[in-house]
C-alpha positions in Angstrom: 0.1 0.1 -0.1 3.0 2.4 0.7 6.7 1.7 0.5 7.5 -1.7 -1.1 9.7 -4.1 0.9 11.5 -6.1 -1.9 12.2 -9.9 -1.4 15.8 -11.1 -1.2 17.4 -12.0 -4.5 16.5 -15.2 -6.1 18.6 -18.3 -4.9 20.2 -20.4 -7.5 17.6 -23.1 -7.1 14.9 -20.4 -7.7 16.7 -19.0 -10.8 16.9 -22.8 -12.1 13.0 -22.8 -11.8 12.2 -19.4 -12.9 14.7 -19.5 -15.8 14.6 -23.1 -17.1 17.2 -24.6 -19.4 15.9 -24.5 -23.0 14.6 -21.4 -22.8 16.4 -18.2 -23.9 15.5 -14.7 -22.6 15.2 -12.6 -25.5 13.5 -9.2 -24.5 12.5 -7.7 -21.1 10.2 -4.7 -20.7 10.0 -3.3 -17.2 6.9 -1.2 -16.1 7.6 0.5 -12.9 5.8 2.8 -10.8 7.6 6.0 -9.5 9.0 6.0 -6.2 7.9 7.5 -2.9 6.3 11.2 -3.4 4.4 14.1 -1.5 0.9 14.0 -1.5 -0.7 15.2 -5.0 -2.9 17.8 -2.7 -2.3 19.3 0.7 -4.8 17.9 3.0 -5.3 17.7 6.8 -3.5 20.7 7.8 -6.3 20.9 10.5 -4.7 17.7 11.7 -1.2 19.3 12.1 0.2 17.9 8.8 2.4 20.5 7.1 1.5 21.6 3.5 5.0 21.7 2.3 7.5 18.8 2.9 11.2 19.2 3.2 12.3 16.0 1.4 13.2 17.0 -2.2 17.0 17.9 -2.2 17.2 17.6 -6.0 15.5 21.1 -6.3 18.7 22.8 -4.5 21.0 21.6 -7.5 19.1 21.9 -10.6 20.8 22.3 -13.9 19.4 23.7 -17.2 20.5 23.9 -20.9 20.7 27.5 -21.9 21.7 29.0 -25.3 25.1 30.9 -24.8 26.4 33.2 -27.8 28.8 34.9 -25.8 31.9 32.4 -26.4 31.5 31.8 -30.0 29.2 33.9 -32.3 29.8 31.6 -35.2 28.0 28.9 -33.5 24.5 30.1 -32.9 23.3 27.0 -31.3 26.0 26.7 -28.7 24.5 25.9 -25.2 26.0 25.9 -21.6 24.6 24.9 -18.3 23.0 27.2 -15.8 22.9 25.8 -12.3 20.0 26.9 -10.2 17.9 26.1 -7.1 14.2 26.4 -6.8 12.2 27.9 -4.0 8.4 27.7 -3.7 6.2 30.6 -3.5 2.7 30.4 -2.0 -0.3 32.7 -1.0 0.0 34.4 2.5 -2.9 35.1 4.7 -4.1 38.2 2.6 -3.0 36.9 -0.8 0.6 38.4 -0.6 3.4 36.1 -1.7 5.2 34.1 1.1 8.0 31.5 0.8 6.8 28.0 1.3 8.1 26.5 4.4 8.7 23.2 5.9 7.6 22.0 9.4 11.1 23.4 11.0 11.0 26.6 8.8 13.1 25.1 5.9 13.0 27.1 2.8 15.1 24.9 0.8 14.5 21.4 -0.6 10.8 21.7 -0.4 8.5 19.5 -2.5 6.0 20.6 -4.9 2.7 18.4 -4.8 3.2 14.9 -6.0 7.0 15.4 -6.4 9.5 12.5 -6.2 11.1 12.9 -2.7 14.7 11.9 -1.7 13.3 8.6 -0.4 11.6 8.0 -3.8 14.9 8.5 -5.4 16.6 5.9 -3.2 14.1 3.2 -3.7 14.1 3.6 -7.5 17.9 3.6 -7.7 17.6 0.4 -5.5 15.2 -1.0 -8.0 17.8 -0.4 -10.7 20.4 -2.3 -8.6 18.1 -5.3 -8.0 17.4 -5.2 -11.8 21.2 -5.3 -12.5 21.8 -8.0 -9.8 19.2 -10.2 -11.7 19.8 -9.4 -15.5 23.6 -8.5 -15.3 25.2 -10.5 -12.3 22.9 -13.7 -12.2 21.5 -14.4 -15.8 24.3 -12.6 -17.8 21.4 -11.5 -19.9 22.6 -7.8 -20.0 26.4 -6.8 -20.5 28.1 -5.3 -17.3 29.1 -2.3 -18.9 27.6 -0.1 -21.9 29.2 1.8 -24.7 25.7 3.1 -25.7 22.4 2.6 -25.0 21.3 1.3 -28.4 19.7 -1.8 -26.8 17.6 -0.2 -24.6 14.2 1.2 -24.6 13.5 4.1 -22.3 10.1 5.8 -21.8 8.2 7.7 -19.2 4.9 9.7 -18.7 4.7 13.4 -19.1 4.5 13.5 -15.1 7.8 14.5 -13.7 8.0 12.1 -10.9 7.7 9.2 -13.5 10.5 10.6 -15.6 12.9 11.1 -12.5 12.3 7.6 -11.3 13.1 6.1 -14.7 16.4 8.2 -14.5 16.9 7.0 -10.9 16.4 3.2 -11.9 18.7 3.5 -15.1 21.4 4.9 -12.9 21.1 2.0 -10.6 21.0 -0.5 -13.5 23.9 1.0 -15.2 25.7 3.6 -12.8 28.4 6.1 -14.2 31.3 3.7 -13.9 29.9 1.1 -15.9 29.2 3.3 -18.9 32.0 4.5 -21.4 33.6 7.9 -21.0 32.2 8.8 -24.4 28.6 7.3 -23.6 26.3 9.2 -25.9 23.1 10.7 -24.1 20.4 7.9 -24.2 16.9 8.7 -25.7 14.0 8.7 -23.4 10.8 8.7 -25.2 7.7 11.0 -24.0 4.3 11.9 -25.4 2.2 14.8 -25.6 -0.6 14.5 -22.7 -3.3 14.1 -25.4 -1.4 11.2 -26.8 -0.2 9.4 -23.5 -1.6 5.8 -23.1 1.5 4.8 -20.5 -1.2 5.4 -17.8 -5.0 5.5 -17.9 -5.6 8.7 -19.6 -9.0 10.0 -18.4 -8.3 13.5 -18.9 -7.8 13.2 -22.6 -10.3 10.3 -23.3 -13.8 11.4 -22.8 -15.5 8.0 -23.0 -13.0 6.6 -20.6 -13.5 9.4 -18.1 -17.2 8.5 -18.1 -16.9 5.0 -17.5 -14.4 6.0 -14.6 -16.9 8.1 -13.2 -19.5 5.4 -13.5 -17.5 2.6 -11.6 -16.5 5.2 -9.1 -20.2 6.0 -8.6 -21.1 2.4 -8.1 -18.4 2.1 -5.6 -19.8 5.0 -3.5 -23.3 3.6 -3.8 -21.9 0.3 -2.5 -20.1 1.6 0.3 -20.9 5.1 1.4 -23.8 3.8 3.8 -21.8 0.7 5.0 -20.7 -0.5 8.3 -17.1 -0.2 7.1 -17.6 3.6 6.1 -19.2 4.3 9.5 -15.9 2.8 11.0 -13.9 5.1 9.0 -16.1 8.0 10.1 -15.1 7.3 13.6 -11.6 7.4 12.7 -11.2 10.3 10.4 -14.4 12.4 10.9 -13.0 14.8 13.3 -10.5 16.0 10.7 -12.8 16.3 7.6 -13.6 19.9 6.5 -16.7 21.8 8.0 -18.4 21.9 4.7 -17.7 18.3 3.9 -17.8 16.5 7.2 -18.6 13.0 6.0 -16.2 10.4 5.1 -17.2 8.9 1.7 -16.0 7.5 -1.5 -16.8 10.6 -3.2 -16.4 13.0 -0.1 -14.1 16.2 -0.3 -11.5 14.9 0.1 -12.4 11.5 -1.7 -11.6 8.3 0.1 -8.8 7.7 -2.4 -7.5 11.2 -1.6 -7.2 10.2 2.2 -5.4 7.0 1.2 -3.1 9.2 -0.8 -2.0 11.4 2.0 -1.9 8.4 4.6 0.6 6.4 2.2 2.6 9.5 1.5 3.1 10.2 5.2 4.0 6.5 6.1 6.9 6.8 3.7 8.5 9.8 5.2 9.6 11.0 8.6 7.9 11.8 11.6 8.0 15.6 10.9 5.3 14.8 8.4 2.8 12.5 10.3 -0.9 12.4 10.9 -2.6 11.7 14.3 -2.6 7.9 15.0 -6.0 7.1 14.3 -5.0 7.7 10.4 -3.0 4.5 10.6 -5.3 2.1 12.3 -4.8 -1.1 10.7 -8.5 -2.2 10.0 -9.1 1.3 8.9 -6.3 1.1 6.1 -7.4 -2.1 5.0 -10.9 -1.0 4.3 -9.8 2.1 2.5 -7.6 0.0 0.3 -10.2 -2.6 -0.4 -12.7 0.3 -1.4 -10.1 2.2 -3.3 -9.1 -0.9 -5.3 -12.5 -1.6 -6.3 -13.3 1.9 -7.3 -10.2 2.2 -9.3 -9.5 -1.2 -11.0 -12.8 -3.1 -10.9 -13.7 -1.9 -14.5 -10.8 -3.5 -15.9 -12.1 -6.9 -14.7 -15.7 -6.5 -15.8 -15.7 -4.6 -19.1 -13.6 -4.8 -22.4 -14.2 -1.2 -23.4 -12.6 -0.1 -20.0 -9.8 -2.2 -20.6 -9.5 -1.0 -24.3 -9.6 2.6 -23.3 -7.8 2.5 -20.1 -5.0 0.3 -20.8 -5.4 -1.3 -24.3 -3.0 1.1 -26.2 -0.1 0.6 -23.8 -0.7 -3.3 -23.9 -0.9 -3.0 -27.7 2.5 -1.4 -27.7 4.0 -4.0 -25.1 2.9 -7.0 -27.4 4.0 -5.2 -30.5 7.5 -4.8 -29.4 7.6 -8.8 -28.3 6.4 -9.5 -31.8 9.0 -7.0 -33.3 11.5 -8.9 -31.5 10.3 -12.3 -32.7 10.2 -11.1 -36.2 13.6 -9.6 -35.9 12.4 -6.3 -37.1 13.0 -2.6 -35.9 9.4 -2.8 -34.4 11.1 -4.2 -31.2 11.5 -0.7 -30.0 14.5 0.1 -32.2 12.4 2.1 -34.5 11.5 4.5 -31.7 15.1 4.3 -30.1 17.1 4.9 -33.1 19.7 7.7 -32.8 18.7 9.8 -36.2 15.5 9.2 -37.8 15.9 12.1 -40.0 18.9 11.0 -41.7 17.8 8.0 -43.7 15.0 5.4 -43.8 15.0 3.1 -40.8 17.1 0.1 -41.8 17.0 -3.5 -40.9 20.8 -4.0 -41.7 24.0 -4.4 -40.0 23.6 -1.0 -38.3 20.6 -2.2 -36.3 20.7 -3.1 -32.8 18.0 -5.4 -31.2 16.4 -3.9 -28.2 16.9 -6.3 -25.2 15.6 -4.3 -22.3 13.1 -1.7 -21.7 12.3 0.5 -18.9 9.0 2.7 -18.6 8.2 5.1 -15.8 4.7 4.9 -15.0 2.1 4.9 -12.0 0.2 2.8 -9.7 -2.9 2.9 -11.9 -0.8 1.6 -14.9 0.4 -1.4 -13.2 -2.9 -2.4 -11.6 -4.4 -1.6 -14.9 -2.0 -3.9 -16.8 -2.6 -6.7 -14.3 -6.5 -6.4 -14.0 -6.8 -6.4 -17.8 -5.1 -9.7 -17.9 -6.9 -11.3 -15.0 -4.1 -11.4 -12.9 -4.6 -8.8 -10.3 -5.7 -10.7 -7.4 -6.5 -9.4 -3.6 -7.4 -5.9 -2.7 -3.5 -4.6 -2.4 -2.7 -1.2 -4.1 0.6 -1.2 -5.9 3.3 0.0 -3.4 5.7 2.8 -4.4 8.5 1.6 -6.7 6.6 -1.6 -7.5 7.3 -3.1 -11.1 6.0 -5.5 -13.7 8.6 -7.5 -15.9 7.2 -8.6 -19.0 9.8 -11.3 -20.2 9.6 -12.8 -23.5 11.6 -16.2 -24.2 12.6 -18.3 -27.1 12.5 -22.1 -27.1 16.3 -23.1 -27.6 15.4 -26.2 -29.8 12.7 -24.2 -31.9 13.9 -23.3 -35.3 13.7 -19.5 -35.8 11.6 -18.5 -38.8 14.9 -17.1 -40.4 17.7 -19.1 -41.6 20.1 -16.1 -41.1 22.7 -16.7 -38.5 22.0 -15.7 -35.0 23.5 -15.4 -31.7 21.2 -16.3 -28.5 22.1 -15.6 -24.8 21.1 -18.6 -22.5 19.1 -17.6 -19.5 21.7 -19.1 -17.0 24.9 -19.3 -18.9 28.2 -20.9 -17.4 29.5 -19.2 -14.4 33.0 -18.9 -16.2 31.5 -16.6 -18.8 33.7 -13.7 -19.5 32.5 -10.2 -18.2 31.8 -7.6 -21.0 33.8 -4.4 -20.3 32.7 -0.8 -21.6 35.1 -1.0 -24.7 33.5 -4.1 -25.8 29.8 -3.9 -24.6 28.7 -3.0 -28.0 29.9 -6.4 -29.2 27.8 -8.1 -26.7 24.8 -7.5 -29.2 26.9 -7.8 -32.2 25.9 -11.4 -33.0 22.2 -10.3 -32.9 22.6 -7.6 -35.5 22.7 -10.4 -38.1 18.7 -10.9 -37.3 18.1 -7.8 -39.4 18.8 -8.6 -42.9 17.8 -6.1 -45.8 16.4 -2.7 -45.8 12.8 -1.4 -44.8 10.8 1.3 -46.5 9.7 2.7 -43.1 10.5 6.6 -42.8 10.1 8.8 -39.8 6.5 9.5 -39.1 5.4 6.2 -40.6 4.4 3.0 -38.1 7.3 0.5 -37.6 7.0 -2.6 -39.6 5.6 -5.9 -38.8 2.4 -7.8 -37.7 2.5 -6.6 -34.1 -0.7 -4.7 -34.4 -2.3 -7.1 -36.7 -5.2 -9.1 -34.8 -4.1 -12.8 -34.3 -7.5 -14.0 -35.9 -6.3 -12.2 -39.2 -2.7 -13.4 -39.3 -1.8 -15.8 -42.1 -0.4 -19.0 -41.5 3.1 -18.1 -42.2 2.7 -14.8 -40.1 1.6 -17.1 -37.1 4.6 -19.3 -37.6 6.8 -16.3 -36.8 5.5 -16.5 -33.3 6.0 -20.0 -32.8 8.5 -21.1 -30.2 8.3 -17.9 -28.1 6.7 -17.7 -24.6 5.6 -14.7 -22.5 6.1 -14.6 -18.4 4.9 -11.8 -16.2 6.6 -11.1 -12.8 5.1 -8.5 -10.3 7.2 -7.4 -7.7 9.5 -10.6 -8.2 6.6 -12.9 -7.8 5.3 -14.9 -10.9 1.7 -13.8 -11.9 -0.3 -16.2 -14.3 -2.9 -15.0 -16.8 -5.9 -17.2 -16.7 -6.4 -17.8 -20.7 -2.9 -19.0 -20.6 -3.8 -22.2 -18.8 -5.8 -23.6 -21.6 -4.3 -26.5 -23.3 -1.9 -25.4 -26.2 -1.6 -21.9 -24.7 1.4 -22.4 -22.5 4.8 -24.3 -22.3 4.3 -28.0 -21.5 4.3 -28.2 -17.7 4.2 -24.6 -16.7 1.2 -22.4 -17.4 3.1 -19.3 -16.2 4.9 -19.4 -19.7 2.1 -18.3 -22.0 2.8 -18.8 -25.8 3.3 -15.5 -27.4 0.3 -16.4 -29.9 -1.9 -17.0 -26.9 -0.6 -13.9 -25.0 -1.1 -11.7 -28.0 -4.6 -13.3 -28.8 -5.8 -12.4 -25.2 -4.5 -8.8 -25.3 -5.8 -8.1 -29.2 -9.2 -8.4 -27.6 -8.8 -5.1 -26.0 -6.5 -3.1 -28.1 -8.1 -0.3 -29.6 -8.2 0.1 -33.5 -8.2 3.8 -33.1 -8.0 4.9 -29.4 -8.5 8.8 -30.1 -11.7 7.8 -32.0 -12.9 5.4 -29.7 -12.4 7.9 -26.9 -15.1 10.2 -28.5 -17.7 7.3 -29.3 -20.5 5.9 -27.2 -20.4 8.8 -25.1 -24.4 8.4 -24.0 -24.2 4.6 -23.9 -24.3 2.7 -20.9 -21.1 2.4 -19.0 -21.6 -1.3 -17.8 -21.7 -4.3 -20.2 -24.9 -6.2 -20.4 -23.1 -9.5 -20.3 -19.9 -10.7 -18.3 -16.6 -9.5 -20.0 -14.1 -11.4 -17.7 -10.5 -10.3 -18.2 -7.6 -12.6 -19.2 -9.1 -14.7 -21.8 
């Protein structure tokens, strides 16, 4: 519900079970929730909680790229770095400007609302070190050092805490001493808010906003007059605003807002604590249970909810796996390429297969992904710095669809395998570049090639053969999760239904990938929100 307590690293026996011989790990995509943050709104000042928190040291040492024409006027686009620190200003008693102060009068390191804190930077960096331990030290899937980031797909939502968490995780995965001295700046993909699908985008999707309101109202109707809400009223009622004294799902603040503040305070120091009643164990369990139902039940019950809330993202995730299976630039290399303007995207010797992806996102992303796959069980809200690992494997004894030479990396190679240094890290993927033969007509502004977005039901026999021998497995906070539809005969690796065939996984996701997300966001605006018949997730 708040700070994640990570499990210990996998033992050798666990690794042998999780990464069995005969399966080669080929592509890993990590969806990570940002780290600990300040509340998104100032609440409960009447309970002694400071509005401004002094936990954001990063704002005291900011750097900005600024155009500098003083040193060389012949270079009109010469940039230098401006170092600066930020102070927050707020309204005073009579609307005069005042400097925001922390609980002990601090003026610097003050967090804005919803900002990644020092604690959040630590936990996301630590997530990166755990990923490094697994994928570099234990599995030898990634090289220990990098000359460039060509094999990595990096993306974040436009919300700063997600981007900063991505940077921290990347730094933990590849700290500065593991990058070559001339390591080029990695590309981090972002989108305009109106195009964002890395989280459920109700602000820019009217139909999804309507669905969200309907499911939230259903939760309010179900719980507002319950014995559980009466219990919460006894706990929190004394600190509710005078003009909105009732604790309710749709109260002011909303019940989910109370949960947000409680979780944020629990993750930080004693200077920013609420009265003890807010941390009542039974009360927190009730709030979490209701919050999970309000926010995530729609993914379990409605195909349209899944499609508009998380379908676009899942279509992207699957498309990258299919691109990797096809050995095309649709594995993410299309987006991560250094210079799309210089020439058409090529699938020749210059291409580097994407092996690892990091996407900085949110709790609503992770729960939405799992719930849309029928794999979100219980009533637990995703803690800060939670992550989902979407791993794709190739069966070692299965012939690949191309006769071109290739190099594969065993899941658990011999311990005597030599380490890759920064000077040779690019060669780690050198053998894999032979996957990409010939050239593509894809140009900047055109979609990447391949069958990733083509519905499984529309694939030809030859296209389906490209997916054979590939398997998908999900881990959530290092625990394996299973997709119910993958348990059907023929849909999983023999003897282990946590390994879904790529074709079956794609078929399950295809059912809720929108054909035109923006058009569907504008459609059915007056239609009923709830499906007329069951539409269970994960099949």
